[in-house]
C-alpha positions in Angstrom: 138.0 84.2 132.3 135.6 84.2 129.4 132.2 85.3 130.4 129.5 82.9 129.1 125.8 83.0 129.1 125.3 81.1 132.3 127.5 83.3 134.3 125.7 86.5 133.5 123.3 86.7 136.5 126.1 87.1 139.0 128.5 89.0 136.7 126.2 91.6 135.2 126.3 93.7 138.4 130.1 93.7 138.4 131.8 96.6 136.5 134.9 94.6 135.9 134.7 92.1 133.0 137.5 89.8 131.7 137.5 88.6 128.1 140.3 86.7 126.3 142.9 88.2 128.6 141.4 91.8 128.4 139.9 93.8 131.2 137.0 96.2 130.8 136.0 98.7 133.4 133.8 100.7 131.0 130.1 100.1 131.0 127.6 101.7 128.7 123.9 101.4 127.9 123.4 101.7 124.1 120.8 100.7 121.6 120.8 101.5 117.9 117.4 100.8 116.3 117.4 99.6 112.7 114.7 101.2 110.6 114.1 98.2 108.4 113.7 94.6 109.5 116.1 92.0 107.9 115.7 88.3 107.8 118.5 85.8 108.2 118.1 84.7 104.6 118.4 88.3 103.3 121.4 88.9 105.5 123.3 85.9 104.2 122.6 86.7 100.6 123.8 90.3 100.7 126.5 91.2 98.2 129.5 92.7 100.0 130.4 94.6 96.7 127.1 96.5 96.7 127.6 100.2 97.6 124.2 100.4 99.3 121.6 98.0 100.5 118.3 99.8 101.1 116.9 97.1 103.4 119.5 97.3 106.1 121.4 99.6 108.4 124.7 100.5 106.5 126.7 99.3 109.5 125.3 95.9 108.9 125.8 95.8 105.2 129.4 97.0 105.2 130.7 97.3 108.7 131.7 95.1 111.7 128.4 94.8 113.5 126.0 92.4 115.2 122.3 92.5 114.2 119.4 91.3 116.3 116.5 90.9 113.9 113.8 90.1 116.4 114.6 93.3 118.3 115.6 95.3 115.2 118.8 96.4 116.9 122.3 96.8 115.5 125.4 96.6 117.7 128.6 98.2 116.5 131.7 96.1 117.2 134.5 98.4 116.4 138.1 97.4 117.2 139.3 99.2 120.3 139.9 99.1 124.1 138.0 96.7 126.4 134.4 97.7 126.8 131.3 96.2 128.4 128.0 97.4 127.0 124.5 96.5 128.2 121.6 96.6 125.7 117.8 96.3 126.0 116.2 92.9 126.2 118.9 91.5 128.6 121.9 91.4 126.3 125.4 92.3 127.6 128.4 92.4 125.3 132.1 92.6 126.3 134.5 93.5 123.4 138.3 93.8 123.3 140.1 94.4 120.0 138.7 91.8 117.5 137.1 89.6 120.2 133.6 89.4 121.8 131.8 87.7 124.6 128.0 87.9 125.3 125.7 87.2 128.1 121.9 87.1 128.4 119.9 88.0 131.5 116.4 87.0 130.3 116.8 84.0 127.8 113.0 83.6 127.5 112.6 87.2 126.4 115.6 87.5 124.1 116.3 87.3 120.4 116.8 83.7 119.2 119.6 84.5 116.7 122.3 87.0 116.0 123.6 88.0 112.7 127.3 89.0 112.6 128.9 90.7 109.7 132.7 91.1 109.2 133.8 93.5 106.5 137.0 93.6 104.3 140.4 93.7 106.0 139.1 92.6 109.4 138.5 89.4 111.3 136.5 88.7 114.4 136.3 85.9 117.0 133.8 85.0 119.7 132.6 82.0 121.8 129.1 80.4 121.4 127.0 79.4 124.4 128.4 75.9 124.2 132.0 77.2 124.5 132.8 76.5 120.9 135.0 79.2 119.3 134.3 80.9 116.0 136.8 83.1 114.2 135.5 84.8 111.0 137.7 86.0 108.2 137.0 89.2 106.3 134.0 89.4 104.0 132.2 86.7 106.0 128.8 86.5 107.8 127.3 84.1 110.4 123.8 83.5 111.8 124.0 81.9 115.2 121.6 81.2 118.2 122.6 83.0 121.4 121.5 79.9 123.2 121.6 76.4 121.8 118.6 74.2 122.5 118.0 70.9 120.9 120.3 71.7 117.9 123.8 73.1 117.7 123.8 74.8 114.3 125.2 78.0 112.7 125.0 79.3 109.1 128.0 80.8 107.4 128.8 82.6 104.2 132.5 83.1 103.8 135.5 81.7 105.8 135.7 80.7 109.4 137.9 78.9 111.9 136.0 76.6 114.3 137.0 75.0 117.5 134.0 72.8 118.4 133.7 71.9 122.0 132.6 68.5 123.0 129.4 68.2 125.0 129.6 65.9 128.0 126.1 66.5 129.3 123.9 63.7 128.1 121.0 66.1 127.7 123.0 68.4 125.4 123.1 67.9 121.6 126.3 66.2 120.5 126.5 67.0 116.9 127.5 70.5 115.7 126.3 71.6 112.2 127.7 74.4 110.0 125.5 75.2 107.1 126.9 76.8 103.9 124.9 77.8 100.8 125.5 74.4 99.2 127.0 72.2 101.9 126.4 71.1 105.5 129.3 70.2 107.8 128.8 68.1 110.9 131.1 67.2 113.8 131.1 66.4 117.5 134.5 67.8 118.5 137.1 69.2 116.0 139.2 72.1 114.9 138.8 73.1 111.2 138.7 76.0 108.8 136.0 76.1 106.1 135.2 78.5 103.3 132.4 78.7 100.8 130.4 81.5 99.1 128.1 79.2 97.1 128.5 78.2 93.4 129.0 74.6 94.5 132.5 75.2 96.0 133.8 74.4 99.5 137.3 74.5 100.9 138.0 72.6 104.2 141.1 72.0 106.3 140.7 69.7 109.4 143.3 70.0 112.1 141.7 67.9 114.9 138.9 65.4 114.9 136.9 64.7 111.8 134.3 66.6 109.8 131.4 65.1 107.7 130.6 67.0 104.6 127.1 66.6 103.1 126.2 67.6 99.6 122.9 66.8 97.9 122.3 63.9 100.2 125.8 62.4 99.9 128.2 62.4 102.9 132.0 62.3 102.9 134.3 62.2 105.9 137.4 64.4 106.1 139.7 63.4 109.0 142.3 65.4 110.8 145.5 66.1 108.8 143.7 66.6 105.5 142.4 69.5 103.4 139.7 69.1 100.8 138.4 71.0 97.9 134.9 70.3 96.9 133.2 71.2 93.6 129.5 70.2 93.2 130.0 67.4 95.7 133.1 65.9 94.1 136.4 66.5 96.0 140.1 66.0 96.1 142.1 65.9 99.3 145.7 66.1 100.4 147.6 65.8 103.6 148.6 68.9 105.6 151.1 69.6 108.4 148.7 70.2 111.3 151.5 71.6 113.4 152.6 74.3 111.0 149.1 75.1 109.8 147.2 74.8 113.1 145.8 78.4 112.7 145.1 80.0 109.2 147.4 82.7 108.0 144.8 85.4 108.1 144.3 84.8 111.9 148.0 85.9 112.2 147.2 89.0 110.1 149.8 87.7 107.6 149.5 86.6 104.1 152.4 84.5 102.7 152.8 85.1 99.0 153.3 81.9 97.2 156.7 81.6 95.3 156.6 82.9 91.8 153.4 84.9 92.2 153.1 87.8 89.7 151.3 91.1 90.6 148.7 90.2 88.1 147.9 87.0 90.1 148.1 88.9 93.3 145.9 91.8 92.3 142.6 90.4 93.5 144.0 89.4 96.8 145.5 92.8 97.4 142.2 94.5 96.5 140.4 92.3 99.0 142.9 92.9 101.8 143.1 96.6 101.4 139.6 97.5 99.9 141.2 99.4 97.1 141.3 99.2 93.3 144.6 98.3 91.5 145.2 99.5 88.0 148.2 98.4 85.9 149.5 101.2 83.6 151.6 98.8 81.5 151.9 95.1 80.9 155.4 95.0 82.4 153.9 95.7 85.8 151.7 92.7 85.7 154.7 90.5 85.3 156.6 91.6 88.3 157.1 88.8 90.8 156.1 89.6 94.4 157.8 87.8 97.3 157.6 87.5 101.0 154.7 88.2 103.3 152.0 90.9 103.7 151.0 92.3 107.1 147.3 92.8 106.6 147.1 95.2 109.6 149.4 97.7 107.9 148.2 100.1 105.2 148.9 99.2 101.6 151.4 102.1 101.4 153.8 100.1 103.6 153.6 97.0 101.4 154.1 99.2 98.2 157.1 100.9 99.7 158.7 97.5 100.2 157.7 96.4 96.7 159.1 99.6 95.2 162.4 99.0 96.9 162.6 95.3 95.9 161.3 95.5 92.3 161.7 99.2 91.4 158.0 99.3 90.5 156.4 102.8 90.5 153.1 103.5 92.2 150.8 106.4 93.1 147.4 106.9 94.5 144.3 108.7 93.2 143.1 111.9 94.9 140.6 110.1 97.0 142.9 107.2 97.7 140.6 104.5 96.5 142.8 103.5 93.6 146.5 102.8 93.2 148.3 102.8 89.9 151.3 100.5 89.2 153.9 100.7 86.4 157.3 99.3 85.6 159.6 101.9 84.2 162.4 101.0 81.7 164.9 102.7 84.1 164.4 102.0 87.8 164.9 104.3 90.7 168.4 103.0 91.5 169.6 104.1 88.1 168.0 107.5 88.7 169.9 108.1 91.9 167.2 107.0 94.3 164.3 108.6 92.6 160.9 108.2 94.3 158.0 108.3 92.0 155.2 108.3 94.7 152.6 111.0 94.1 148.9 111.9 93.6 147.4 111.8 90.3 
């Protein structure tokens, strides 16, 4: 059973909470006050590469956290065992791994919106009050209302998987809107993945239903079975296999490396997945072709070990483990009798 906002009055007194197949028998009362207020606009425009943002709680700028601007509260959402937490102002949150459900006791006295931040190398999923599901990829943020009123709308910067629930109640808003920096998506019932961080770019894959894309007053419809790449309103689209690609690869915590990809081309992706700097010590290392898949839940050392075995590339880490150095020796480890070059510089 997924706890929703309308079930809270009867469920809040029960210590046993179910969420996405997880059971929580731990209840806490916690509140972390944020010293400085943060608007939704400031939150969405934050640069994830900044080391520090003086206007926010660090857990909001760089960690997995939910921020309630009207109440100046931050809620840590660390991965872990099932847990049910009650906060001031009538908010109750149940978490389990990378999933969350929320309930509200006093809707009239509660924050209108929540701001959710997902850092690098993590993803997070939750259900909105209308039963629509949102699954955020790493380096993504969303502004959402805890309770929908006359408008179903969220604002996103980054990448997200949406499963939009159809509203049968004649008094409920039918259309669901997803606002990006330059685009507005609208749909009544659909499953899709969208990604945009501004600069006039948008990537969209539609698996069920159809999605309308609005840019500068012009609207284009993308039906199920197609993915589209938009640039300043213009777009190209192609068909996709909606069976094989029903859920994006990052939701499986697996990244499939395209055939023929060199380490030079893969560098930026690896740095994003593992939050680490990669330095090539010679040009030969940049030309090494990587193959297979990356388990994004494992440390980079596991992937590098496999890469070393397959390609004989050498690697070592800096003393503080924030940088990995790659090189391609003229003589590989096999010719050296199984030599392992891993060390600390």
